[in-house]
BALOBA-1460 file (C-alpha; in Angstrom, 3 decimals):
// residues 276
<rec num="1" residu="m" x="-108.332" y="-29.436" z="-19.033"/>
<rec num="2" residu="p" x="-107.650" y="-31.904" z="-16.229"/>
<rec num="3" residu="k" x="-104.411" y="-31.432" z="-14.274"/>
<rec num="4" residu="t" x="-101.984" y="-34.229" z="-14.796"/>
<rec num="5" residu="p" x="-99.676" y="-35.359" z="-12.002"/>
<rec num="6" residu="t" x="-96.698" y="-33.939" z="-13.919"/>
<rec num="7" residu="t" x="-98.295" y="-30.477" z="-14.159"/>
<rec num="8" residu="v" x="-99.065" y="-30.473" z="-10.455"/>
<rec num="9" residu="r" x="-95.558" y="-31.512" z="-9.530"/>
<rec num="10" residu="a" x="-94.043" y="-28.804" z="-11.748"/>
<rec num="11" residu="r" x="-96.265" y="-26.100" z="-10.196"/>
<rec num="12" residu="w" x="-95.403" y="-27.133" z="-6.660"/>
<rec num="13" residu="a" x="-91.684" y="-27.203" z="-7.566"/>
<rec num="14" residu="g" x="-91.882" y="-23.585" z="-8.735"/>
<rec num="15" residu="v" x="-93.700" y="-22.506" z="-5.582"/>
<rec num="16" residu="a" x="-91.107" y="-24.247" z="-3.425"/>
<rec num="17" residu="a" x="-88.231" y="-22.605" z="-5.241"/>
<rec num="18" residu="f" x="-89.821" y="-19.155" z="-4.827"/>
<rec num="19" residu="a" x="-90.439" y="-19.749" z="-1.137"/>
<rec num="20" residu="f" x="-86.802" y="-20.900" z="-0.647"/>
<rec num="21" residu="t" x="-85.596" y="-17.721" z="-2.249"/>
<rec num="22" residu="l" x="-87.716" y="-15.523" z="0.006"/>
<rec num="23" residu="i" x="-86.602" y="-17.401" z="3.123"/>
<rec num="24" residu="v" x="-82.894" y="-17.823" z="2.383"/>
<rec num="25" residu="l" x="-82.317" y="-14.577" z="0.484"/>
<rec num="26" residu="p" x="-84.609" y="-12.091" z="2.208"/>
<rec num="27" residu="t" x="-82.433" y="-9.123" z="1.367"/>
<rec num="28" residu="l" x="-82.850" y="-9.470" z="-2.386"/>
<rec num="29" residu="s" x="-85.455" y="-7.195" z="-3.955"/>
<rec num="30" residu="a" x="-88.105" y="-8.475" z="-6.339"/>
<rec num="31" residu="a" x="-86.402" y="-6.738" z="-9.215"/>
<rec num="32" residu="s" x="-83.136" y="-8.441" z="-8.393"/>
<rec num="33" residu="l" x="-84.845" y="-11.798" z="-8.267"/>
<rec num="34" residu="s" x="-86.032" y="-11.417" z="-11.818"/>
<rec num="35" residu="s" x="-82.480" y="-10.861" z="-13.084"/>
<rec num="36" residu="f" x="-80.292" y="-12.534" z="-10.442"/>
<rec num="37" residu="s" x="-76.774" y="-13.534" z="-11.464"/>
<rec num="38" residu="a" x="-73.593" y="-14.396" z="-9.596"/>
<rec num="39" residu="p" x="-71.355" y="-11.386" z="-8.875"/>
<rec num="40" residu="s" x="-68.403" y="-11.034" z="-11.199"/>
<rec num="41" residu="l" x="-64.951" y="-11.910" z="-9.786"/>
<rec num="42" residu="d" x="-62.139" y="-9.373" z="-10.059"/>
<rec num="43" residu="v" x="-59.212" y="-11.680" z="-10.869"/>
<rec num="44" residu="t" x="-56.745" y="-8.846" z="-10.521"/>
<rec num="45" residu="s" x="-57.387" y="-8.916" z="-6.793"/>
<rec num="46" residu="l" x="-56.021" y="-12.458" z="-6.711"/>
<rec num="47" residu="s" x="-52.696" y="-11.649" z="-8.274"/>
<rec num="48" residu="a" x="-49.548" y="-12.480" z="-6.302"/>
<rec num="49" residu="t" x="-48.565" y="-9.893" z="-3.780"/>
<rec num="50" residu="a" x="-45.809" y="-7.623" z="-5.177"/>
<rec num="51" residu="p" x="-42.467" y="-8.213" z="-3.469"/>
<rec num="52" residu="a" x="-41.555" y="-5.721" z="-0.813"/>
<rec num="53" residu="p" x="-38.893" y="-3.236" z="-1.886"/>
<rec num="54" residu="a" x="-35.368" y="-4.288" z="-0.973"/>
<rec num="55" residu="i" x="-34.126" y="-2.787" z="2.257"/>
<rec num="56" residu="e" x="-30.689" y="-1.281" z="1.957"/>
<rec num="57" residu="i" x="-28.579" y="-1.687" z="5.059"/>
<rec num="58" residu="a" x="-26.342" y="1.280" z="5.640"/>
<rec num="59" residu="r" x="-22.760" y="0.227" z="6.246"/>
<rec num="60" residu="a" x="-20.463" y="2.269" z="8.403"/>
<rec num="61" residu="p" x="-17.609" y="3.798" z="6.437"/>
<rec num="62" residu="s" x="-14.210" y="2.218" z="6.976"/>
<rec num="63" residu="p" x="-12.066" y="4.000" z="9.551"/>
<rec num="64" residu="c" x="-9.080" y="3.353" z="7.265"/>
<rec num="65" residu="p" x="-8.159" y="5.178" z="4.054"/>
<rec num="66" residu="t" x="-8.172" y="3.577" z="0.634"/>
<rec num="67" residu="n" x="-5.343" y="1.038" z="0.269"/>
<rec num="68" residu="m" x="-5.056" y="0.525" z="4.007"/>
<rec num="69" residu="a" x="-6.548" y="-2.479" z="5.808"/>
<rec num="70" residu="l" x="-8.290" y="-2.513" z="9.169"/>
<rec num="71" residu="v" x="-6.557" y="-4.941" z="11.524"/>
<rec num="72" residu="g" x="-7.944" y="-4.713" z="15.034"/>
<rec num="73" residu="s" x="-7.764" y="-1.042" z="15.929"/>
<rec num="74" residu="s" x="-5.023" y="-0.276" z="13.403"/>
<rec num="75" residu="c" x="-4.921" y="0.696" z="9.759"/>
<rec num="76" residu="i" x="-2.088" y="-1.022" z="7.867"/>
<rec num="77" residu="d" x="-0.906" y="-0.309" z="4.329"/>
<rec num="78" residu="a" x="-2.317" y="-2.971" z="2.042"/>
<rec num="79" residu="y" x="0.826" y="-2.739" z="-0.100"/>
<rec num="80" residu="e" x="4.522" y="-2.260" z="0.521"/>
<rec num="81" residu="a" x="5.266" y="1.441" z="0.516"/>
<rec num="82" residu="s" x="6.386" y="3.432" z="-2.473"/>
<rec num="83" residu="l" x="7.433" y="7.079" z="-2.353"/>
<rec num="84" residu="v" x="6.388" y="10.307" z="-3.991"/>
<rec num="85" residu="e" x="8.659" y="13.343" z="-3.923"/>
<rec num="86" residu="i" x="7.165" y="16.683" z="-2.984"/>
<rec num="87" residu="a" x="8.425" y="19.691" z="-4.941"/>
<rec num="88" residu="a" x="8.700" y="23.223" z="-3.553"/>
<rec num="89" residu="d" x="5.372" y="24.169" z="-5.165"/>
<rec num="90" residu="g" x="3.624" y="21.203" z="-3.523"/>
<rec num="91" residu="t" x="3.349" y="19.062" z="-6.623"/>
<rec num="92" residu="e" x="4.262" y="15.390" z="-6.336"/>
<rec num="93" residu="a" x="6.036" y="12.925" z="-8.583"/>
<rec num="94" residu="p" x="7.057" y="9.285" z="-8.091"/>
<rec num="95" residu="f" x="10.432" y="8.855" z="-6.446"/>
<rec num="96" residu="s" x="12.793" y="6.194" z="-7.800"/>
<rec num="97" residu="p" x="12.460" y="2.903" z="-5.873"/>
<rec num="98" residu="y" x="16.059" y="2.128" z="-6.865"/>
<rec num="99" residu="a" x="17.684" y="5.004" z="-4.966"/>
<rec num="100" residu="p" x="17.934" y="5.972" z="-1.284"/>
<rec num="101" residu="p" x="15.634" y="8.908" z="-0.408"/>
<rec num="102" residu="n" x="18.154" y="10.487" z="1.985"/>
<rec num="103" residu="g" x="17.899" y="14.270" z="1.749"/>
<rec num="104" residu="h" x="14.732" y="14.231" z="-0.402"/>
<rec num="105" residu="h" x="11.328" y="15.558" z="0.626"/>
<rec num="106" residu="v" x="9.228" y="12.427" z="0.179"/>
<rec num="107" residu="r" x="6.189" y="10.780" z="1.646"/>
<rec num="108" residu="a" x="4.966" y="7.187" z="1.685"/>
<rec num="109" residu="v" x="1.972" y="5.887" z="-0.274"/>
<rec num="110" residu="s" x="0.354" y="2.450" z="-0.527"/>
<rec num="111" residu="r" x="-0.446" y="1.574" z="-4.133"/>
<rec num="112" residu="p" x="-0.845" y="-1.609" z="-6.171"/>
<rec num="113" residu="g" x="1.130" y="-2.405" z="-9.289"/>
<rec num="114" residu="v" x="4.188" y="-0.265" z="-8.568"/>
<rec num="115" residu="v" x="7.766" y="-1.180" z="-7.673"/>
<rec num="116" residu="p" x="8.058" y="-0.857" z="-3.876"/>
<rec num="117" residu="q" x="10.691" y="1.356" z="-2.349"/>
<rec num="118" residu="a" x="13.963" y="-0.314" z="-1.398"/>
<rec num="119" residu="h" x="17.299" y="1.278" z="-0.343"/>
<rec num="120" residu="i" x="15.617" y="2.840" z="2.684"/>
<rec num="121" residu="s" x="16.616" y="2.926" z="6.341"/>
<rec num="122" residu="m" x="14.314" y="2.763" z="9.327"/>
<rec num="123" residu="v" x="15.054" y="6.449" z="9.946"/>
<rec num="124" residu="e" x="13.936" y="7.462" z="6.454"/>
<rec num="125" residu="a" x="10.973" y="5.059" z="6.453"/>
<rec num="126" residu="k" x="9.702" y="6.578" z="9.680"/>
<rec num="127" residu="r" x="10.043" y="10.069" z="8.236"/>
<rec num="128" residu="a" x="8.202" y="9.089" z="5.041"/>
<rec num="129" residu="c" x="5.297" y="7.619" z="7.016"/>
<rec num="130" residu="q" x="5.024" y="10.723" z="9.164"/>
<rec num="131" residu="a" x="4.891" y="12.918" z="6.066"/>
<rec num="132" residu="s" x="1.653" y="11.107" z="5.147"/>
<rec num="133" residu="g" x="0.167" y="11.398" z="8.638"/>
<rec num="134" residu="k" x="1.010" y="7.781" z="9.444"/>
<rec num="135" residu="r" x="3.715" y="6.009" z="11.418"/>
<rec num="136" residu="l" x="6.025" y="3.070" z="11.035"/>
<rec num="137" residu="c" x="4.253" y="-0.136" z="12.044"/>
<rec num="138" residu="h" x="4.646" y="-1.510" z="15.554"/>
<rec num="139" residu="a" x="6.177" y="-4.971" z="15.494"/>
<rec num="140" residu="k" x="3.121" y="-6.639" z="17.037"/>
<rec num="141" residu="e" x="0.581" y="-5.104" z="14.661"/>
<rec num="142" residu="w" x="2.778" y="-5.869" z="11.655"/>
<rec num="143" residu="k" x="3.017" y="-9.530" z="12.685"/>
<rec num="144" residu="t" x="-0.717" y="-9.753" z="13.378"/>
<rec num="145" residu="a" x="-1.497" y="-8.371" z="9.922"/>
<rec num="146" residu="c" x="0.962" y="-10.740" z="8.236"/>
<rec num="147" residu="k" x="-0.461" y="-13.849" z="9.914"/>
<rec num="148" residu="g" x="-4.035" y="-12.917" z="9.028"/>
<rec num="149" residu="p" x="-7.294" y="-13.696" z="10.840"/>
<rec num="150" residu="e" x="-6.311" y="-17.369" z="11.046"/>
<rec num="151" residu="s" x="-2.915" y="-16.546" z="12.638"/>
<rec num="152" residu="t" x="-0.912" y="-18.722" z="10.239"/>
<rec num="153" residu="r" x="2.843" y="-18.903" z="9.711"/>
<rec num="154" residu="y" x="2.595" y="-17.533" z="6.189"/>
<rec num="155" residu="p" x="-0.100" y="-15.146" z="4.963"/>
<rec num="156" residu="y" x="-1.703" y="-17.975" z="2.975"/>
<rec num="157" residu="g" x="-1.356" y="-20.816" z="5.527"/>
<rec num="158" residu="n" x="0.937" y="-22.707" z="7.868"/>
<rec num="159" residu="s" x="2.980" y="-24.558" z="5.242"/>
<rec num="160" residu="r" x="5.295" y="-22.893" z="2.786"/>
<rec num="161" residu="v" x="4.064" y="-22.902" z="-0.812"/>
<rec num="162" residu="d" x="6.720" y="-22.246" z="-3.453"/>
<rec num="163" residu="g" x="5.799" y="-19.331" z="-5.656"/>
<rec num="164" residu="a" x="2.911" y="-18.094" z="-3.500"/>
<rec num="165" residu="c" x="4.957" y="-15.020" z="-2.584"/>
<rec num="166" residu="v" x="7.899" y="-13.346" z="-4.294"/>
<rec num="167" residu="d" x="10.468" y="-15.621" z="-2.668"/>
<rec num="168" residu="t" x="11.012" y="-18.586" z="-4.997"/>
<rec num="169" residu="n" x="13.654" y="-19.138" z="-7.707"/>
<rec num="170" residu="r" x="14.774" y="-15.508" z="-7.648"/>
<rec num="171" residu="t" x="17.954" y="-14.020" z="-9.065"/>
<rec num="172" residu="s" x="20.808" y="-12.731" z="-6.891"/>
<rec num="173" residu="p" x="21.688" y="-9.313" z="-8.303"/>
<rec num="174" residu="m" x="25.016" y="-9.324" z="-6.492"/>
<rec num="175" residu="a" x="25.961" y="-12.515" z="-8.328"/>
<rec num="176" residu="v" x="24.900" y="-11.070" z="-11.681"/>
<rec num="177" residu="l" x="26.380" y="-7.599" z="-11.286"/>
<rec num="178" residu="h" x="29.262" y="-7.916" z="-8.817"/>
<rec num="179" residu="q" x="30.515" y="-11.510" z="-8.769"/>
<rec num="180" residu="g" x="28.944" y="-12.065" z="-5.367"/>
<rec num="181" residu="e" x="30.471" y="-9.033" z="-3.667"/>
<rec num="182" residu="h" x="28.305" y="-7.776" z="-0.800"/>
<rec num="183" residu="t" x="29.443" y="-4.321" z="0.307"/>
<rec num="184" residu="a" x="27.680" y="-1.037" z="0.925"/>
<rec num="185" residu="r" x="28.672" y="0.024" z="-2.596"/>
<rec num="186" residu="t" x="27.430" y="-3.041" z="-4.456"/>
<rec num="187" residu="m" x="24.307" y="-3.567" z="-2.339"/>
<rec num="188" residu="n" x="23.107" y="-0.073" z="-3.174"/>
<rec num="189" residu="d" x="23.685" y="-0.368" z="-6.895"/>
<rec num="190" residu="p" x="20.571" y="1.146" z="-8.557"/>
<rec num="191" residu="l" x="20.652" y="-1.708" z="-11.065"/>
<rec num="192" residu="a" x="20.283" y="-4.405" z="-8.394"/>
<rec num="193" residu="n" x="16.491" y="-4.588" z="-8.293"/>
<rec num="194" residu="q" x="16.185" y="-3.908" z="-12.001"/>
<rec num="195" residu="q" x="17.485" y="-7.356" z="-12.864"/>
<rec num="196" residu="e" x="15.007" y="-9.933" z="-14.102"/>
<rec num="197" residu="g" x="13.850" y="-12.258" z="-11.341"/>
<rec num="198" residu="t" x="14.344" y="-9.815" z="-8.484"/>
<rec num="199" residu="l" x="11.803" y="-7.301" z="-7.197"/>
<rec num="200" residu="e" x="8.188" y="-7.416" z="-8.420"/>
<rec num="201" residu="p" x="5.446" y="-4.749" z="-8.439"/>
<rec num="202" residu="t" x="3.206" y="-4.631" z="-5.382"/>
<rec num="203" residu="g" x="0.359" y="-7.129" z="-5.383"/>
<rec num="204" residu="s" x="1.824" y="-9.194" z="-8.241"/>
<rec num="205" residu="s" x="1.515" y="-12.472" z="-6.315"/>
<rec num="206" residu="a" x="-2.215" y="-12.954" z="-5.890"/>
<rec num="207" residu="a" x="-1.746" y="-15.775" z="-3.368"/>
<rec num="208" residu="c" x="0.493" y="-13.754" z="-1.055"/>
<rec num="209" residu="t" x="-2.314" y="-12.268" z="1.015"/>
<rec num="210" residu="n" x="-4.858" y="-13.214" z="3.670"/>
<rec num="211" residu="g" x="-8.272" y="-12.331" z="5.041"/>
<rec num="212" residu="y" x="-7.095" y="-8.839" z="5.967"/>
<rec num="213" residu="n" x="-6.304" y="-8.171" z="2.299"/>
<rec num="214" residu="v" x="-2.716" y="-7.132" z="2.928"/>
<rec num="215" residu="h" x="-0.200" y="-8.100" z="0.260"/>
<rec num="216" residu="d" x="3.456" y="-9.163" z="0.060"/>
<rec num="217" residu="m" x="4.142" y="-9.214" z="3.776"/>
<rec num="218" residu="v" x="6.458" y="-12.132" z="3.096"/>
<rec num="219" residu="g" x="9.096" y="-11.800" z="0.384"/>
<rec num="220" residu="n" x="9.696" y="-9.025" z="-2.172"/>
<rec num="221" residu="v" x="11.407" y="-6.544" z="0.220"/>
<rec num="222" residu="h" x="12.196" y="-6.633" z="3.932"/>
<rec num="223" residu="e" x="9.919" y="-4.327" z="5.933"/>
<rec num="224" residu="w" x="11.150" y="-2.108" z="8.738"/>
<rec num="225" residu="t" x="9.124" y="-1.949" z="11.950"/>
<rec num="226" residu="d" x="9.544" y="0.536" z="14.780"/>
<rec num="227" residu="d" x="11.621" y="-1.827" z="16.927"/>
<rec num="228" residu="a" x="14.571" y="-1.329" z="14.552"/>
<rec num="229" residu="s" x="14.144" y="-4.734" z="12.933"/>
<rec num="230" residu="f" x="12.958" y="-5.681" z="9.490"/>
<rec num="231" residu="r" x="10.484" y="-8.442" z="8.886"/>
<rec num="232" residu="g" x="9.005" y="-10.873" z="6.405"/>
<rec num="233" residu="g" x="12.195" y="-11.568" z="4.490"/>
<rec num="234" residu="y" x="12.868" y="-10.495" z="0.918"/>
<rec num="235" residu="y" x="12.867" y="-12.180" z="-2.463"/>
<rec num="236" residu="l" x="16.040" y="-14.217" z="-1.799"/>
<rec num="237" residu="d" x="15.318" y="-15.199" z="1.815"/>
<rec num="238" residu="t" x="12.144" y="-15.780" z="3.839"/>
<rec num="239" residu="t" x="13.476" y="-18.586" z="6.069"/>
<rec num="240" residu="l" x="16.966" y="-17.914" z="7.488"/>
<rec num="241" residu="n" x="15.809" y="-15.682" z="10.348"/>
<rec num="242" residu="g" x="12.413" y="-17.272" z="10.941"/>
<rec num="243" residu="e" x="9.670" y="-18.728" z="8.783"/>
<rec num="244" residu="g" x="7.407" y="-16.352" z="6.887"/>
<rec num="245" residu="c" x="5.648" y="-13.958" z="9.236"/>
<rec num="246" residu="e" x="8.034" y="-14.965" z="12.021"/>
<rec num="247" residu="y" x="11.030" y="-13.715" z="9.997"/>
<rec num="248" residu="r" x="12.919" y="-10.970" z="11.841"/>
<rec num="249" residu="t" x="16.345" y="-9.436" z="11.286"/>
<rec num="250" residu="t" x="17.994" y="-7.358" z="14.017"/>
<rec num="251" residu="a" x="21.566" y="-7.314" z="12.728"/>
<rec num="252" residu="h" x="21.537" y="-3.726" z="11.438"/>
<rec num="253" residu="a" x="21.282" y="-0.247" z="12.898"/>
<rec num="254" residu="a" x="18.273" y="1.987" z="12.210"/>
<rec num="255" residu="a" x="20.308" y="3.977" z="9.674"/>
<rec num="256" residu="y" x="21.152" y="0.886" z="7.583"/>
<rec num="257" residu="y" x="19.748" y="0.330" z="4.075"/>
<rec num="258" residu="d" x="20.419" y="-1.734" z="0.977"/>
<rec num="259" residu="y" x="18.608" y="-3.135" z="-2.065"/>
<rec num="260" residu="s" x="16.544" y="-5.484" z="0.128"/>
<rec num="261" residu="t" x="15.112" y="-3.053" z="2.719"/>
<rec num="262" residu="g" x="11.622" y="-1.609" z="2.369"/>
<rec num="263" residu="f" x="8.681" y="-0.816" z="4.657"/>
<rec num="264" residu="r" x="4.975" y="-0.126" z="4.980"/>
<rec num="265" residu="c" x="3.112" y="2.329" z="7.195"/>
<rec num="266" residu="c" x="0.457" y="1.978" z="9.875"/>
<rec num="267" residu="a" x="-1.894" y="4.318" z="11.737"/>
<rec num="268" residu="d" x="-4.476" y="4.218" z="14.479"/>
<rec num="269" residu="a" x="-7.929" y="3.609" z="13.001"/>
<rec num="270" residu="g" x="-9.722" y="6.843" z="12.213"/>
<rec num="271" residu="s" x="-6.614" y="8.997" z="12.556"/>
<rec num="272" residu="v" x="-5.607" y="9.501" z="8.931"/>
<rec num="273" residu="d" x="-7.276" y="10.654" z="5.723"/>
<rec num="274" residu="d" x="-7.041" y="9.006" z="2.321"/>
<rec num="275" residu="d" x="-3.572" y="9.468" z="0.841"/>
<rec num="276" residu="g" x="-4.880" y="9.659" z="-2.727"/>
């Protein structure tokens, strides 16, 4: 049968393809050429790379106990102090915030949501702090804590805000109970701070704080410092003897106390354990 041009072209095309394979793919065996196919692709190898496990950064423990705030190199009670009384067997029970602790074995604690101690002198406040391994605040560190990281006149800012602290539209217990009489007898009446619109539990005013997370340093009760003054004002007055954190009263001796006087404790950072 004569070879047609088409047959010849087809034969030469096959020869050329075989030659190309031998030249370009010399490593393939003859057996592989007879059944050559593209290698399969493992799609699992193309999956997104799994995220690296989160790295936890260890944080140094606070050098201050629970319910104390770190301010510079000092630990400062986050809340105005309340008292617990220590019995002969070592057990503790809350001490009345409406009575002077003179002659009682008490120690100071810093706790939220409790009525802060009033009717306390600088002498007794200092003793109560020491019983918890703390000390009465130095005037400078108290003021620094009150003004906050931004060093403002009030804990919350430079301008007074009515109702931000416990110092707005409060009731005078002396007017209610004693027709305005202000004497040692009337001003230590246990009923004074139990009248509506007077003292509030610690931390009740959410706005009365700052970046240090200390509460009620203006209003509620005056706070003794170790220079024999009391600071921050109380619920009826945070302006007469200075504005807000600048408020300072020096008119009374260290043994003085009444329904308006309270305190909080301080300590050097790292020097005191948690007070429970």
